[in-house]
N, CA, C and O atoms as a Tinker XYZ file with bonds, in Angstrom:
   204  protein
     1  N    276.419000   -3.090000  -64.182000    73     2
     2  CA   275.123000   -3.123000  -64.382000    64     1     3
     3  C    274.346000   -3.547000  -63.826000    63     2     4     5
     4  O    274.457000   -4.773000  -63.790000    81     3
     5  N    273.035000   -2.962000  -63.005000    73     3     6
     6  CA   271.678000   -4.275000  -62.527000    64     5     7
     7  C    270.578000   -3.257000  -62.548000    63     6     8     9
     8  O    270.534000   -2.030000  -62.465000    81     7
     9  N    269.416000   -4.546000  -62.735000    73     7    10
    10  CA   268.855000   -4.414000  -64.128000    64     9    11
    11  C    267.426000   -3.886000  -63.386000    63    10    12    13
    12  O    266.616000   -4.152000  -64.275000    81    11
    13  N    266.649000   -3.301000  -62.290000    73    11    14
    14  CA   265.843000   -3.650000  -61.300000    64    13    15
    15  C    264.780000   -3.608000  -61.862000    63    14    16    17
    16  O    264.372000   -2.536000  -62.310000    81    15
    17  N    263.816000   -5.155000  -62.020000    73    15    18
    18  CA   262.435000   -5.104000  -62.579000    64    17    19
    19  C    261.250000   -6.210000  -62.277000    63    18    20    21
    20  O    261.590000   -7.365000  -62.019000    81    19
    21  N    259.980000   -5.878000  -62.308000    73    19    22
    22  CA   259.176000   -6.776000  -61.898000    64    21    23
    23  C    259.528000   -7.646000  -62.421000    63    22    24    25
    24  O    260.498000   -7.672000  -63.178000    81    23
    25  N    258.513000   -8.948000  -62.010000    73    23    26
    26  CA   258.901000  -10.184000  -62.869000    64    25    27
    27  C    257.571000  -11.105000  -62.480000    63    26    28    29
    28  O    257.387000  -11.415000  -61.303000    81    27
    29  N    256.159000  -11.753000  -64.088000    73    27    30
    30  CA   255.739000  -12.550000  -63.804000    64    29    31
    31  C    256.307000  -13.503000  -62.802000    63    30    32    33
    32  O    257.463000  -13.856000  -62.570000    81    31
    33  N    254.340000  -14.034000  -61.912000    73    31    34
    34  CA   255.163000  -15.515000  -61.165000    64    33    35
    35  C    255.107000  -16.779000  -62.055000    63    34    36    37
    36  O    254.693000  -17.842000  -61.594000    81    35
    37  N    255.465000  -16.674000  -63.142000    73    35    38
    38  CA   256.047000  -17.609000  -64.034000    64    37    39
    39  C    257.659000  -17.744000  -65.434000    63    38    40    41
    40  O    258.213000  -18.398000  -66.318000    81    39
    41  N    257.625000  -16.130000  -64.338000    73    39    42
    42  CA   259.458000  -15.825000  -65.002000    64    41    43
    43  C    260.170000  -17.104000  -64.699000    63    42    44    45
    44  O    259.829000  -17.962000  -63.884000    81    43
    45  N    261.344000  -17.092000  -65.585000    73    43    46
    46  CA   262.600000  -18.247000  -65.061000    64    45    47
    47  C    263.349000  -17.743000  -64.268000    63    46    48    49
    48  O    263.978000  -18.489000  -63.517000    81    47
    49  N    263.516000  -16.311000  -64.187000    73    47    50
    50  CA   263.746000  -15.243000  -62.258000    64    49    51
    51  C    263.769000  -16.238000  -61.828000    63    50    52    53
    52  O    264.584000  -17.158000  -61.761000    81    51
    53  N    262.275000  -15.943000  -61.333000    73    51    54
    54  CA   261.340000  -16.163000  -60.250000    64    53    55
    55  C    262.043000  -17.966000  -59.799000    63    54    56    57
    56  O    262.771000  -18.194000  -58.833000    81    55
    57  N    261.592000  -18.910000  -60.727000    73    55    58
    58  CA   261.801000  -20.361000  -60.481000    64    57    59
    59  C    263.208000  -20.373000  -60.080000    63    58    60    61
    60  O    263.645000  -20.918000  -59.066000    81    59
    61  N    263.924000  -19.689000  -61.009000    73    59    62
    62  CA   265.726000  -20.075000  -60.147000    64    61    63
    63  C    265.836000  -19.247000  -58.934000    63    62    64    65
    64  O    266.658000  -19.353000  -58.023000    81    63
    65  N    264.855000  -18.391000  -59.074000    73    63    66
    66  CA   265.526000  -17.648000  -56.935000    64    65    67
    67  C    264.716000  -18.748000  -55.930000    63    66    68    69
    68  O    265.120000  -19.136000  -54.834000    81    67
    69  N    263.246000  -19.210000  -56.729000    73    67    70
    70  CA   262.758000  -19.997000  -55.611000    64    69    71
    71  C    263.665000  -21.117000  -55.429000    63    70    72    73
    72  O    264.312000  -21.253000  -54.391000    81    71
    73  N    263.698000  -21.517000  -55.914000    73    71    74
    74  CA   264.553000  -22.804000  -55.680000    64    73    75
    75  C    265.698000  -22.699000  -55.055000    63    74    76    77
    76  O    266.020000  -23.558000  -54.233000    81    75
    77  N    266.820000  -21.212000  -55.449000    73    75    78
    78  CA   267.917000  -21.189000  -54.711000    64    77    79
    79  C    267.012000  -20.974000  -53.283000    63    78    80    81
    80  O    267.539000  -21.404000  -52.257000    81    79
    81  N    265.827000  -20.403000  -53.182000    73    79    82
    82  CA   265.427000  -20.069000  -51.657000    64    81    83
    83  C    265.081000  -21.787000  -51.177000    63    82    84    85
    84  O    265.470000  -21.875000  -50.012000    81    83
    85  N    264.571000  -23.000000  -51.585000    73    83    86
    86  CA   264.687000  -23.639000  -51.566000    64    85    87
    87  C    265.620000  -24.452000  -50.820000    63    86    88    89
    88  O    265.472000  -25.097000  -49.782000    81    87
    89  N    266.803000  -24.244000  -51.724000    73    87    90
    90  CA   268.202000  -25.110000  -51.250000    64    89    91
    91  C    268.801000  -24.590000  -49.961000    63    90    92    93
    92  O    269.828000  -24.970000  -49.399000    81    91
    93  N    267.927000  -23.617000  -49.599000    73    91    94
    94  CA   268.778000  -22.643000  -48.319000    64    93    95
    95  C    267.957000  -23.442000  -47.592000    63    94    96    97
    96  O    268.483000  -24.439000  -47.096000    81    95
    97  N    266.439000  -23.201000  -47.343000    73    95    98
    98  CA   266.120000  -23.253000  -46.461000    64    97    99
    99  C    264.866000  -24.430000  -46.471000    63    98   100   101
   100  O    264.513000  -24.962000  -47.524000    81    99
   101  N    264.324000  -24.715000  -45.308000    73    99   102
   102  CA   263.388000  -26.472000  -45.281000    64   101   103
   103  C    262.451000  -25.755000  -45.579000    63   102   104   105
   104  O    262.230000  -25.637000  -46.784000    81   103
   105  N    261.528000  -24.990000  -44.568000    73   103   106
   106  CA   259.562000  -24.580000  -44.193000    64   105   107
   107  C    259.993000  -23.157000  -45.753000    63   106   108   109
   108  O    260.027000  -22.032000  -45.255000    81   107
   109  N    260.215000  -23.138000  -46.992000    73   107   110
   110  CA   259.658000  -22.176000  -47.318000    64   109   111
   111  C    258.211000  -22.680000  -48.351000    63   110   112   113
   112  O    258.169000  -23.633000  -49.128000    81   111
   113  N    257.515000  -22.047000  -48.149000    73   111   114
   114  CA   256.204000  -21.842000  -48.892000    64   113   115
   115  C    256.163000  -21.584000  -50.438000    63   114   116   117
   116  O    256.713000  -20.702000  -51.097000    81   115
   117  N    255.107000  -22.924000  -50.933000    73   115   118
   118  CA   255.192000  -22.756000  -52.773000    64   117   119
   119  C    255.237000  -21.663000  -52.724000    63   118   120   121
   120  O    255.391000  -20.873000  -51.792000    81   119
   121  N    255.051000  -21.520000  -54.143000    73   119   122
   122  CA   255.098000  -20.043000  -55.006000    64   121   123
   123  C    253.300000  -20.223000  -54.934000    63   122   124   125
   124  O    252.649000  -21.265000  -55.019000    81   123
   125  N    252.751000  -18.627000  -54.723000    73   123   126
   126  CA   251.720000  -18.367000  -54.849000    64   125   127
   127  C    251.412000  -17.149000  -55.437000    63   126   128   129
   128  O    252.131000  -16.241000  -55.019000    81   127
   129  N    250.413000  -16.746000  -56.443000    73   127   130
   130  CA   249.486000  -15.667000  -56.999000    64   129   131
   131  C    248.903000  -14.747000  -55.277000    63   130   132   133
   132  O    248.416000  -13.617000  -55.274000    81   131
   133  N    249.108000  -15.504000  -54.149000    73   131   134
   134  CA   247.250000  -15.152000  -53.891000    64   133   135
   135  C    247.840000  -15.789000  -52.377000    63   134   136   137
   136  O    248.524000  -16.813000  -52.387000    81   135
   137  N    247.327000  -14.707000  -50.408000    73   135   138
   138  CA   246.978000  -15.628000  -49.791000    64   137   139
   139  C    246.149000  -14.939000  -48.675000    63   138   140   141
   140  O    246.081000  -13.764000  -48.316000    81   139
   141  N    245.553000  -16.053000  -48.257000    73   139   142
   142  CA   244.544000  -15.577000  -47.355000    64   141   143
   143  C    243.394000  -15.048000  -47.811000    63   142   144   145
   144  O    242.450000  -14.691000  -47.106000    81   143
   145  N    243.488000  -14.975000  -49.377000    73   143   146
   146  CA   242.327000  -14.947000  -50.116000    64   145   147
   147  C    243.023000  -12.866000  -51.053000    63   146   148   149
   148  O    242.510000  -12.312000  -52.025000    81   147
   149  N    243.993000  -12.462000  -50.371000    73   147   150
   150  CA   244.921000  -11.495000  -51.505000    64   149   151
   151  C    245.601000  -11.683000  -51.818000    63   150   152   153
   152  O    246.388000  -12.520000  -51.374000    81   151
   153  N    245.835000  -10.449000  -53.615000    73   151   154
   154  CA   246.284000  -11.029000  -54.725000    64   153   155
   155  C    247.864000  -10.476000  -53.526000    63   154   156   157
   156  O    247.845000   -9.746000  -52.535000    81   155
   157  N    248.961000  -11.156000  -54.143000    73   155   158
   158  CA   250.107000  -11.272000  -53.581000    64   157   159
   159  C    251.096000  -10.228000  -55.206000    63   158   160   161
   160  O    251.131000  -10.853000  -56.267000    81   159
   161  N    251.603000   -9.131000  -55.188000    73   159   162
   162  CA   251.789000   -8.629000  -56.319000    64   161   163
   163  C    252.972000   -8.705000  -56.842000    63   162   164   165
   164  O    253.896000   -8.585000  -56.037000    81   163
   165  N    253.226000   -8.855000  -57.862000    73   163   166
   166  CA   254.904000   -9.169000  -58.388000    64   165   167
   167  C    255.909000   -8.559000  -57.935000    63   166   168   169
   168  O    255.887000   -7.400000  -57.521000    81   167
   169  N    256.835000   -9.257000  -57.973000    73   167   170
   170  CA   257.987000   -9.901000  -57.381000    64   169   171
   171  C    258.780000   -8.253000  -57.570000    63   170   172   173
   172  O    258.724000   -8.014000  -58.776000    81   171
   173  N    259.110000   -7.694000  -57.224000    73   171   174
   174  CA   260.901000   -6.911000  -57.712000    64   173   175
   175  C    262.264000   -7.844000  -57.784000    63   174   176   177
   176  O    262.843000   -8.365000  -56.831000    81   175
   177  N    262.553000   -7.897000  -58.949000    73   175   178
   178  CA   264.041000   -8.995000  -58.537000    64   177   179
   179  C    265.313000   -7.673000  -59.019000    63   178   180   181
   180  O    265.184000   -6.635000  -59.668000    81   179
   181  N    266.562000   -8.344000  -58.320000    73   179   182
   182  CA   267.465000   -6.927000  -59.157000    64   181   183
   183  C    268.757000   -8.122000  -59.805000    63   182   184   185
   184  O    269.404000   -8.914000  -59.121000    81   183
   185  N    268.833000   -7.930000  -61.204000    73   183   186
   186  CA   269.860000   -8.330000  -62.026000    64   185   187
   187  C    270.883000   -7.876000  -62.216000    63   186   188   189
   188  O    271.073000   -6.660000  -62.209000    81   187
   189  N    272.041000   -8.986000  -62.491000    73   187   190
   190  CA   273.440000   -7.928000  -62.052000    64   189   191
   191  C    273.323000   -8.624000  -64.110000    63   190   192   193
   192  O    272.587000   -9.433000  -64.675000    81   191
   193  N    274.437000   -7.774000  -64.550000    73   191   194
   194  CA   274.172000   -8.177000  -66.194000    64   193   195
   195  C    276.202000   -7.972000  -65.871000    63   194   196   197
   196  O    277.011000   -7.341000  -65.190000    81   195
   197  N    276.104000   -9.004000  -66.915000    73   195   198
   198  CA   277.454000   -8.688000  -66.844000    64   197   199
   199  C    278.365000   -9.016000  -68.242000    63   198   200   201
   200  O    278.000000   -9.872000  -69.048000    81   199
   201  N    279.350000   -8.377000  -68.378000    73   199   202
   202  CA   279.232000   -7.985000  -70.091000    64   201   203
   203  C    280.452000   -8.386000  -70.419000    63   202   204
   204  O    280.838000   -8.298000  -71.585000    81   203
């Protein structure tokens, strides 16, 4: 089953995802809730639930 949901910027899921991005790419911008004065919406993630 795959669970699709929005997550807050302080979510452990988002932190883990961001760490993975950093390990894959050198030029990843820091996590932020705004850019150029505009609010960045909470991201949507898909979690594969293993049973």
